[in-house]
N, C-alpha and C positions, 0 to 999 in steps of 0.2 A: 473461604479464604481465597484471595486473588491468586492468579498464576505467579505473580512476583513474590508471593509469600512462601513459595516452595523452597525446600532446601536446595542450595546452589549445587550440591553434589548431584542431585537428580537432573538438573539442567545440563551440567557438564558431561555426565555420563551418557545422556541421551539413549537410555536403554530402549530397545524396541518396544513400541507401545501396541496394545491390543487394538484390533480394528474397531472403528467407530460403528455404532449400530447402523444397520441398513435402513435406508429411507423407507417410509411407509408406503409410498406410491411406487409403481414400477418405473425402472430407469428407462431413459430414452437417449441412448448414446448416439453420437454423431456418426454419420457414415464414414467409411475408411477414407483417410486422407489421400489425395492424389500423389503420385510418386514424386512430382516436382515440388510439392509443398514444403515450405520451410519448417524446420523443427521448432523455430521460434515464432510466436504469434506477434511479438512486438520487439523491434530493435531500435533503441534510442542512441544516437551518437552526437556528442558535442552540443547538446541542447543548451541554448542561452536565452534566458528571459530577463529582460531589464525593465526597470521602472524609472521613468524620468520625472523627478520631483524637484521641488524648490531647493531641496538639500543636495541635489546632484543626482547622478545616475546610480541607482541601487541595483546591484547584480544579484538578484534573488536566486536565480539558477544560472550557474556559470560553467558550462562545459560538462553537463551531466551525461553519462552514457551507461546503459545497461541493457540486457536482453531478458525477455520473459519467455520461458519455455512453454510450449503449448500444453494446456491441461494441468499446469503446476501452479503453486502459490509462491509469489515473489513478495518478500517483505521489504519495505523501505523504512529504515529505522533512523532515528535521530531526535535530538531535543527540539522543543518548540522554536521556531524561527530559523530552522536549517534549510527550508525550501521544499519540504516534502509535499505539502498541499499545492504549492505553485506548480510543481512538476506534474502532479496528477491533473490539475486544471488545464495545463498545457496540452495534455494528451487529448482532452475533449474540446480543446480550443475555446476555453471559457475565460481566458485572460482578458480582463477589461482595462481600458485606459486608466492610468498612464502606463500600464504594463504592455509589453510587446515581445513576441518571439523574434529575436534578432538573428538567430543562427542555429545551425544543427539540423538534424533530420530525425523523423519518427516514422520508421517504416512499419506499416501495419500489414500483416499477411492473413487476410481472412480465409476461412476454410474453403469457400466455394466461389471466391471472386478474385479479381486481379489485385495484387498488392498496391499500396498507395503510400505516399509520403505525406502524413497528416500535416507536418510543419509547412509544406509548400502549398497547401490548398488555401484558396482565398476564403475570407469570412463568409461570403455569400454562395460558396460552392454547394450545389445540391448534395454532393457526396458527404459533406460535413454533417448535414442533417440526417443522412442515411446512416452514418457511422454512429453519431451521438445518440445514445438511447437504444439504438437497434443492435449495432455490432459491439459497441463499448458503452457500458453504463456505469453508474456510480452510486454508492451509498454515502451520503453526506454525514458529517459529524453529529448534527443535532436534528433529529427527525421533526421536532415541533416547528422549527423554522423552515425546514426543507419542504414540508407538506403544506398545501394551501389550507388555511383554517376555514374557508368559506365554501369548500367543495367536499363532497363525500369522498371517502377513500376509494369507493368503487368508481366514481367519475374520474379520479386521477389515474387509477390503474388502467381503466378502459381507454383513456386518452392516449397513453403510451402505446397500447395495442393498435388503436385505430390509425395512429400516425405511421406506424412501421409495418403493419400487416393489412392485407386486403380482406377484411372480414366485416360482417354486419355488426351493428351495435349489440344485438342479442348474442352473437357468437363471442364478441369481446367480453360481454358480461360473464358468460360461461367460463371463458378462459381466466378471467379475474377471480372468480369464485374458486376455481380449481387451484390457482396459484396461492390464494390465501390459505386454502386447506393444506397445501404442500408446505407452507412455512409454519404450520402448527397453530393456526388461528382456528379455534373451535366455532362452530356455527357461522361459517363464512357467508351463508345466504342472508343472514341478518346483519353481520358486521359490514357488509359491502355498502350499506346505506347509512353508516355512521360517519360522523365527522372526527377528525384527528383528536380534538379536545375531549372526546368521549372515551378515549383509550388511554391505557397506561403507557409509560415510556417504552417498556419492552414490546408491547403490542404495536406501537407506532414504528419501532425499529423493524419489526417483522413486516409491516406494511411497506416500508422502504425497500426491504430486501425483495419482497414480492414484485414491487414496481420495477426494480432494477433487473430482475431475472425473467420477467414475464415474456420478453421477446427472445429469450434464450441467447443472450449476447456471448461473444467469444471472449471478451475481457470484462471482468467486474472489478472496478476500483472501489475499495472499501477504505474510506478516510476516517480513521479512528472510530470504527463503527460501534464501539461499546463505551465510549467516554462518559456518556451521561446516564449510564445504567447501573443498577445495583450489581454487586459482585455475582450473586447467583444467576441473575439474568444474563450477565456477560458470558458466563460459561454456556448457557443455553444458546445464545445467539452465535457464538463461535462454533459450537457443535453443529448447529443448523447450517451455517455457511459451508462448513467442511463437507457435510453430507450432500448438500445441493451441488457443491463443486464437483464431487465425485460422480454424482448422478448425471449431471448435465454436461460434464466435460469442459466446464468453463475455466479459463485461466483467471487467477485473482491477483491483483496488486494490492497488498495489505499495507496500509500506512499506519504505523504505530510507534510508540515509544516503550511498549511493554514487551520486554524480551522473554518473559514467561509465555506470553501468547505466541511469540515468534517460534519458540521451541516446540510448541504443540501444533502450530498451523503451517509453517513455511517449509518450502523445499529449498529456496534460494534466498539470500539476504544481501541487500546493498545498504551500507551505512553512509548517511549524509551528514556533512558538517559545513555550514556557511555556503550553501549552494553548490557543493561539490561532493562527489562520491569519494570517500576516503578508504573504503574497503568493500570487497565484493567476493562472495564465494557461496558454496552450498551451506545449509544451516548447520550441519555437523561440524564443518571446518571452522565456521565463525564462532560457535559456542565452545568448542573444545580447544581450539588453537587460534585465538584472535591475534592478528599481526599488527594492528594499528593501536597506539596508546589510547585513542578515543574509544574504540571498541572495548579495550580492556577496562577502561574506566566505567563504561556503561554496565558491563557485566559485573564488575566488582561492587557496583552500587545496589545490586539486587539484595533485598533482605532475605535472611534464611532463618530457619527454626533453630539451628545449632550455633547461633552466634554467641549466646550466653553472656549477655551484658556488654558485648563488644560494641564499639562505636561504629555506626554504619558508614562505610566509605562513601565519599562524595568527590566529584570532580571539582576542583577549585575554580572560583570565578564563575562567569556566565557567558553565554554566547554573545560576542561583541556585536555592535550595530553594523549594518551593512555599509554605513558611511565611514566606518573606522576599522576596516579589515586589516589585520596586522600583515607586515611584509613576510615573505618566506612562507613557511607552513602556517596556515591560519590558526592552527590549534596550539602553536608553540607557547603562548602565554599561560596556558592551562596544563601543559604537558609535564609529567613527572620525569620524562627522559629528555627534556630540552637541553640542547647543546649550543651555547653561544657561538656565533660566527658560522654556524652551519644551518640551524633551523630557522633563524630569524633574518635571513638575507635572501635576495633573489626572488624568483617566482615560486608559486606553490608547487610542491613536488608532484610529478605526474603519477598516475596509477601504474604500478609495475607488477609483473607476475612474480610473486615470491615463491609459490609452489604451483604445480599444474592446476589451473582453474581457480587459483586464489590470488587476488590482486590487492595491493595496499598502496596508499600514497603517503609513504613515510621514508625519509632518507636514512633512518636508523633501524628500519624494520628487522633486518637480519641480525644486526648487532644487539638490539634489544632482546630478540628471541634467545640469543645465547646467554644474556644476563639473567633473565627471569625464569628460563626453563619453561616447564609446563605451567599454564595459567591455572 
């Protein structure tokens, strides 16, 4: 059964969970942080990514801002078309024409190097190539299209090692075999010479994780890492990522629409809608006490075992086109708490702190909370 198939009471209660099984290989923690090091590994402020098309300017990411805590899992949640993947591609500077980063900052604080603003680096800056794949890596949605079909998995993992580390080809091969073993692939000495089409979907996803983590990056971006996998394999992959994250001390940006996975994996959550962050807090606060109607709708849409022939809740309508973003709060046409003359006029509401460490972009957040009580 998928994570979303759990009883909603379990998700809301967020009872303390038993520790995950220890990784099979010995841990290699990072050295202690310098006293001046930031507690955040990445701080994004007012990020704007626009696409100039024949239909006009599409604001795929419009003023996004959030911080990733070092060694923690940050979940970026929202429906398809909300700008999650564009945000992640921006961090790696993978936005291609007609898209362009037009504003904002992305301050990256590596463990043992000077901080840098990724948004301000030129496309040909050597630091970009040093960061991409070495300090920040990514697991893409579909491993069959992300992996080269004409190169062995060993060649592809070794290439990542040779680009970012000063090692020989033999040493790179040894590292690749060890990493395949660490992600749970049996017989890695033989698997390293196989092509992606010779492997199952779960095996290919493990190869993608191995390739992403082989250089021990400080940030791992996982863009819907289990979308194309069977339910049982999904659970294995998420458990593997959690174990490796604890072992290596890597920070993870998890992009997903599965709030069941968020409850099990994330430490912090940012909810996106139409290119903006509409709510942000720690995972317990988001799941137990959501403050934005969009987040409430996403949580209410989770199926549960105790529904007993009840109709599954859904958010009315769909995400509007970027060419027709409504005035005022962009969510108001779909909102159950819409108030004419307030929610549908002016600029989008800004993120405001509703409670310490909990922000929401809703003009009626406090009023709604009083109406609905506990979610």
